[in-house]
Each structure stands twice: as structure tokens, then as C-alpha cells.
C-alpha positions in Angstrom: 96.8 1.3 16.7 94.8 -2.0 16.4 97.6 -4.0 17.9 97.2 -5.5 21.4 100.0 -3.4 23.0 97.9 -0.3 22.4 94.7 -1.6 24.0 95.5 -0.1 27.4 96.5 3.2 25.9 93.3 3.5 23.9 91.1 2.7 26.9 92.9 5.2 29.0 92.7 8.0 26.3 89.0 7.3 25.9 88.3 7.7 29.6 90.4 10.8 30.3 88.6 14.0 31.2 89.6 17.6 31.9 89.6 16.7 35.6 92.0 13.7 35.1 94.2 15.4 32.6 96.2 16.8 35.6 98.3 13.6 36.0 97.8 11.7 32.7 101.6 11.4 32.1 101.8 9.2 35.2 99.7 6.5 33.5 101.8 3.5 32.6 100.4 3.2 29.1 101.3 6.8 28.3 104.8 6.3 29.7 105.3 3.1 27.7 104.3 4.5 24.3 104.5 8.3 24.4 106.1 9.8 27.5 109.1 7.5 27.3 112.4 9.3 26.8 115.0 8.4 29.4 117.1 10.9 31.4 120.2 9.9 29.3 118.5 10.6 26.0 117.0 13.8 27.3 120.5 15.1 27.8 121.4 14.0 24.3 118.5 15.9 22.8 119.5 18.9 24.9 122.9 18.8 23.3 121.2 18.8 19.9 119.2 21.9 20.9 122.4 23.7 21.9 123.9 23.0 18.5 121.0 24.8 16.7 122.2 28.1 18.3 118.6 29.1 18.7 118.1 31.4 21.7 115.4 30.1 24.0 114.4 33.3 25.7 113.2 33.5 29.3 109.6 34.0 28.1 109.9 30.9 25.9 111.4 28.8 28.7 108.5 29.9 30.9 106.1 28.7 28.3 108.0 25.4 27.9 107.7 24.9 31.7 104.0 25.6 31.6 103.5 23.1 28.7 105.7 20.5 30.4 103.7 20.7 33.6 100.5 19.6 31.9 99.9 16.0 33.0 102.5 16.0 35.8 105.4 14.1 34.1 108.5 12.7 35.8 111.1 15.3 35.5 114.9 15.6 35.3 117.2 18.6 35.9 118.6 20.2 32.8 120.8 23.3 32.3 119.4 25.7 29.7 120.8 29.2 29.2 122.9 28.7 32.4 119.7 28.1 34.3 118.9 24.8 36.0 115.3 23.7 35.3 113.2 20.6 35.8 111.7 19.1 32.6 110.5 15.8 31.3 113.1 14.3 29.0 110.3 13.7 26.5 109.6 17.5 26.5 113.3 18.1 25.6 112.9 15.8 22.7 109.7 17.6 21.5 111.6 20.9 21.6 114.5 19.6 19.5 112.2 17.8 16.9 110.1 21.0 16.7 113.3 23.0 16.0 114.4 20.5 13.4 110.9 20.6 11.7 110.9 24.4 11.6 114.4 24.4 10.2 113.2 22.1 7.4 110.3 24.4 6.7 112.6 27.4 6.6 114.9 25.6 4.2 111.9 24.9 1.9 111.1 28.6 2.0 107.6 27.8 3.1 105.4 30.1 5.2 101.7 30.5 6.0 101.5 26.7 5.8 99.1 24.0 6.7 100.5 21.0 8.7 98.9 17.6 8.8 100.3 15.2 11.4 99.6 11.5 11.3 99.5 10.0 14.8 99.8 13.0 17.2 100.5 11.4 20.5 98.9 13.7 23.1 99.3 16.8 20.9 102.6 18.1 22.1 104.3 18.3 18.7 101.6 20.8 17.6 102.0 22.9 20.8 105.8 23.1 20.6 105.9 23.9 16.9 103.4 26.7 17.6 105.5 28.0 20.5 108.8 28.0 18.6 107.7 29.0 15.1 108.1 32.7 15.8 111.9 32.1 16.2 112.0 31.2 12.5 109.4 33.9 11.4 107.1 31.1 10.3 103.3 31.3 10.5 101.2 28.2 10.7 97.8 28.7 9.2 96.3 25.4 10.3 97.3 22.2 12.0 95.4 18.9 11.6 96.1 15.8 13.7 94.9 12.5 12.2 94.4 9.8 14.7 91.7 7.6 16.2 88.8 8.8 18.3 90.1 7.7 21.7 93.5 9.5 21.1 91.7 12.5 19.6 90.0 12.8 23.0 93.3 13.2 24.8 94.7 15.5 22.2 91.7 17.9 22.4 91.9 18.0 26.2 95.7 18.6 26.2 95.5 21.3 23.5 92.6 23.0 25.2 94.9 23.3 28.3 97.9 24.3 26.3 96.2 27.2 24.7 95.7 28.8 28.1 99.5 29.3 28.1 100.4 29.8 24.4 98.9 30.9 21.1 97.9 28.0 18.9 97.0 28.0 15.2 93.6 26.9 14.1 93.7 23.1 14.8 91.6 20.0 14.3 92.0 16.6 15.8 90.1 14.1 13.7 90.1 10.7 12.1 91.0 9.5 8.7 87.4 8.8 7.9 86.4 12.4 8.6 89.4 14.0 7.0 88.7 16.0 3.8 91.6 15.7 1.3 92.8 18.8 -0.5 96.0 19.5 -2.5 98.0 22.4 -1.2 101.5 23.4 -2.2 102.0 25.1 1.1 101.5 21.9 3.1 103.7 19.7 5.3 103.2 16.2 6.5 104.5 15.2 9.9 104.6 11.6 11.0 106.9 10.8 13.9 107.0 7.0 14.0 103.3 6.5 13.4 103.1 6.0 9.6 106.1 3.6 9.6 104.5 1.5 12.3 101.3 0.9 10.5 100.7 -2.3 8.6 100.8 -2.2 4.8 97.0 -1.9 4.5 96.8 1.1 6.8 99.9 2.7 5.2 98.2 2.4 1.8 95.1 4.1 3.1 96.9 7.0 4.7 99.3 7.5 1.8 96.7 7.5 -1.0 94.1 9.4 1.0 96.3 11.9 2.7 100.0 11.9 1.9 99.6 12.0 -1.8 97.9 15.4 -1.5 100.7 17.0 0.7 103.7 18.7 -0.9 106.4 18.2 1.7 107.1 16.0 4.6 109.1 15.4 7.8 108.9 11.8 9.0 110.7 9.8 11.6 110.7 6.1 10.5 111.8 3.0 12.3 113.4 0.3 10.1 113.7 -3.2 11.4 114.4 -6.7 10.0 110.7 -7.2 9.7 110.1 -3.8 8.0 113.4 -3.0 6.3 112.0 -0.7 3.5 110.1 2.5 3.3 106.7 2.4 1.5 107.2 2.3 -2.2 105.3 5.5 -2.7 108.3 7.5 -1.4 110.7 5.9 -3.9 109.4 8.2 -6.5 110.0 11.3 -4.3 113.2 13.3 -4.1 113.7 12.3 -0.5 116.5 13.0 2.0 117.3 10.3 4.5 119.5 10.7 7.5 120.0 8.8 10.7 118.3 10.0 13.8 120.9 11.2 16.3 120.8 9.9 19.0 119.3 6.5 18.1 116.5 6.0 20.7 115.8 2.4 19.7 117.9 -0.7 20.4 119.5 -2.5 17.5 118.6 -4.0 15.1 116.0 -1.2 14.8 117.4 1.8 12.9 115.6 5.1 13.1 115.9 7.6 10.2 114.5 11.0 9.4 113.0 11.3 6.0 112.3 14.7 4.5 111.2 16.2 1.2 
């Protein structure tokens, strides 16, 4: 997050309040870095949702619409359960990734677990996992987002609004410096792009202060000619690697999902 391209995002996240949260997804920095899924890819993610055969009930769809509305995003028309609804394409992606994460948790036979997310955007991954976890009979005991103070500010404001619509687990948005490490066999790491985008020094800090204490993981990682390899820590893990589908980045960047 120290790179120049994030300066505008950090300044905006630091300045946002509960009053300005109403249209934060219209901010160019948010749209460039977080709220950035195109209409085309939104439909691709919707196809993936349909392939899961998970039934998004009318009550869940209502909650999705309520969460989606926070921040006033640009919306596209999608057909879900034979009903035409307006959603942000980025929300559609959050739904699919949440279902994929929950399926991974189910396959691990985990429950009553603690989730630690490195780099949490505006907090939507937490909200959608919380909303959809009952579909898998999964209980989330706690959810921790590790980020920097400016982005923690936005996450806390977003989640405070989200919990007026849905039930959230106990959650904390904090920094690496304030995080207390603890080993837990019922724990899951989530890092959607963030960990893979850090420089080696920051990757080392997060891996040896956080990741090493977490039993399982779901990560989305961008590989490029400049960063062609995953961090060496994961080479000693029994990891599963698959291509993200669809690929949201332009070649030569290749995006993969890494789980264990």
C-alpha cells in the first residue's frame, strides 16, 4: 500500500465518514482499485454462481441488494432466479468468491472457525461470507481484517452499515502492528490479491507474523514476469493451485487461486 498509485485511495479512505459513506463507490480511487469489475466479467462471475447450484433465496437476494446499495455503485442488470435485478458487477464477484471460499471450508470439514483476511478492501468479503455461510451450515466465530489505518477506517464504516442489514460475526479491523498472533487449527487465511502484491519485505512480515500461525488458506495471487513465483514459504505446504476463471487481468499477468 506504500506505492504511489495507492496515495489517492489512502487519502480518501482516511477522510470518509458515516455521512460520506453513502456514495463512496463513486470515488475514482475506489473504482480503480476495488470496485473495478466490468459488466462483461460480472456476467462471467454470475455464470460461475449458477454452476455452484446454490439456491439464492429471495431473502438472501434482498440482503445482497441491501449490501450492494451501500456506497451507491454503478449497476448492471443481471438475471438471478429468473428475476432481473440491478447489481454492481463487483458485488457479483464478491458473491462467487464467497461461495468458493465457503466450499473450500466445507471440503476441509472446518466449522466454528476464525478467519483472518489480509487486505480487506472496504470489507465486503467479510459481509458476503457472513451472509452466505448458513447455506453451507458454517459458523464463523470471528473475522479479522489486517490492513492499514486509513483503509481500516472505511472497513469499519462499511461494516457498521452492513450489520444493520445482516448478522455479522465478531469482527476486528486492525493493523499488523496491533495484531496478536495465535495458533489455531480452526483458522483460515484469506488474501485476495493483497499478499501477492506486497514487496518481499512486507510479504515476509505478514507470512512470519501472521500466515505461519494459520492452518488453512484461500488466496488469489497474481503472477507476472516481474513476480513469477509464489513466496517460498508456501513451497513447503501441500497447496492446490488452479487458474482463476475468468481471468480478470490482461496477459502476461496470470491469476491463480491457491488453497490448502
